[in-house]
C-alpha positions in Angstrom: 117.6 99.5 87.2 119.8 101.9 88.1 120.6 103.7 91.5 123.3 103.0 94.2 124.1 99.5 95.6 121.7 98.0 98.2 122.2 98.4 101.4 123.9 94.9 102.0 127.3 96.6 99.8 127.0 99.2 101.9 127.6 97.6 104.7 129.6 94.5 103.6 133.4 94.9 103.5 133.4 91.6 100.5 133.6 92.6 97.0 131.5 89.5 96.5 127.4 90.3 95.3 126.8 87.1 95.0 127.5 83.5 95.8 125.9 80.1 95.6 126.5 76.9 94.9 124.9 75.4 91.5 124.1 71.9 90.0 124.2 71.5 86.3 121.3 70.3 85.4 121.6 70.7 81.2 123.9 71.0 79.0 123.2 72.6 75.1 119.1 72.3 76.0 118.8 73.7 72.6 121.7 71.7 70.9 125.0 72.9 70.4 125.6 76.6 68.6 129.8 77.3 68.8 132.2 75.2 68.4 134.0 75.5 71.9 130.9 76.7 74.1 128.5 75.3 75.7 125.5 76.5 77.4 124.6 75.2 80.7 121.3 75.0 82.9 121.8 75.1 86.3 120.3 75.1 89.8 121.2 76.6 92.9 121.3 74.8 96.2 121.2 77.6 98.7 119.0 80.7 97.5 117.0 78.4 94.8 118.4 80.5 92.1 118.2 79.3 88.1 121.2 79.9 85.9 122.0 79.7 82.5 125.6 80.1 81.6 127.5 80.0 78.3 131.3 78.3 79.2 134.0 78.0 76.8 134.3 74.1 77.9 137.7 74.2 76.1 139.3 76.2 78.8 137.0 74.8 81.5 134.3 72.1 81.0 131.7 71.6 83.4 129.8 68.3 84.0 126.7 67.8 84.0 125.3 66.6 87.8 128.2 68.0 89.3 128.0 70.9 91.5 130.2 73.8 91.3 130.5 77.3 93.6 129.7 80.0 91.5 130.3 84.3 92.9 130.0 87.5 90.7 132.3 90.4 92.3 133.0 93.9 92.1 136.7 93.4 91.9 139.5 91.2 92.1 140.7 92.6 95.1 140.4 90.3 98.3 140.0 93.6 100.3 137.3 94.6 98.4 139.0 98.0 96.7 138.2 98.7 92.9 140.4 97.8 90.2 140.6 100.7 87.7 139.2 100.9 84.2 142.4 101.1 82.5 145.9 99.0 82.3 147.0 98.8 86.3 150.6 97.3 87.3 149.0 96.1 90.4 146.0 94.5 89.0 146.5 91.5 91.1 147.4 88.8 88.2 150.2 91.6 86.7 151.1 92.3 90.2 151.4 88.1 91.7 149.4 90.1 95.0 146.9 87.7 96.1 143.5 88.0 94.5 139.4 86.1 94.5 140.9 84.5 91.4 143.4 82.2 94.3 140.4 80.7 95.1 138.8 79.8 91.9 139.3 77.8 88.6 137.5 80.0 85.9 137.2 83.4 85.9 135.6 85.9 83.5 135.2 89.9 83.3 131.4 91.4 82.0 129.0 93.9 82.6 125.2 93.3 83.5 123.3 94.2 80.4 119.5 93.6 81.8 117.4 93.4 84.5 113.1 92.3 84.5 110.9 91.3 87.0 109.7 87.7 85.9 106.8 87.5 88.7 104.5 84.7 88.5 101.5 84.3 90.7 103.5 82.0 93.1 106.9 83.7 93.3 108.3 87.5 93.1 111.8 87.0 91.1 114.3 89.0 89.0 116.3 88.2 86.1 120.2 89.9 85.3 121.6 89.1 82.6 125.6 89.7 82.3 127.9 89.3 79.4 131.4 88.1 79.0 132.9 89.2 76.1 129.7 87.4 74.5 129.2 84.7 76.4 125.9 85.3 78.4 124.8 84.6 81.8 121.2 84.4 83.0 120.6 84.3 86.6 116.7 84.3 87.9 116.2 84.4 91.7 115.1 86.0 94.9 115.2 89.9 94.3 116.5 90.2 97.5 119.4 88.1 96.7 120.0 90.1 93.0 120.1 93.4 93.9 123.2 94.2 94.2 124.2 93.8 90.5 123.2 96.7 88.6 122.8 97.1 85.1 126.0 98.7 83.2 127.8 97.6 85.9 130.7 95.7 85.6 131.5 92.2 87.3 134.0 89.4 87.7 132.4 85.6 87.6 134.5 83.2 89.5 133.9 79.5 89.3 135.2 76.2 91.1 134.0 72.6 91.5 132.9 71.7 94.4 
């Protein structure tokens, strides 16, 4: 999948590409593979999405049956202005400027690397895969809710407990 961002992004002044509340339903469903990383299976409240997410549990331990607000953003700047690909002294974490990070507990930076159809006889769904430096996220849901996520586009994952 490639091209320009969907109509939602063109009209919006927000850097948020996707946002929902997820309940953690399982931890390490295939067994623990790494010391400090766990894979969590989650279901969303609002958009009926399924998410599998790798998290460094030493940094941010998610809990089964708890709910978390999860957002994907194109930038951490609240005004939606894009961040530079290179060192930038105005980057919110460096300049102490307000940013989306202020509203969340756990933030990762990554890139969308795969987008594919996942259609069944009853539903039209897509799968979006994002890598955060080797920690993976799979998001399955309605194509209209995930249309702003494009292959090779950088994204920030933001998580906080509800």
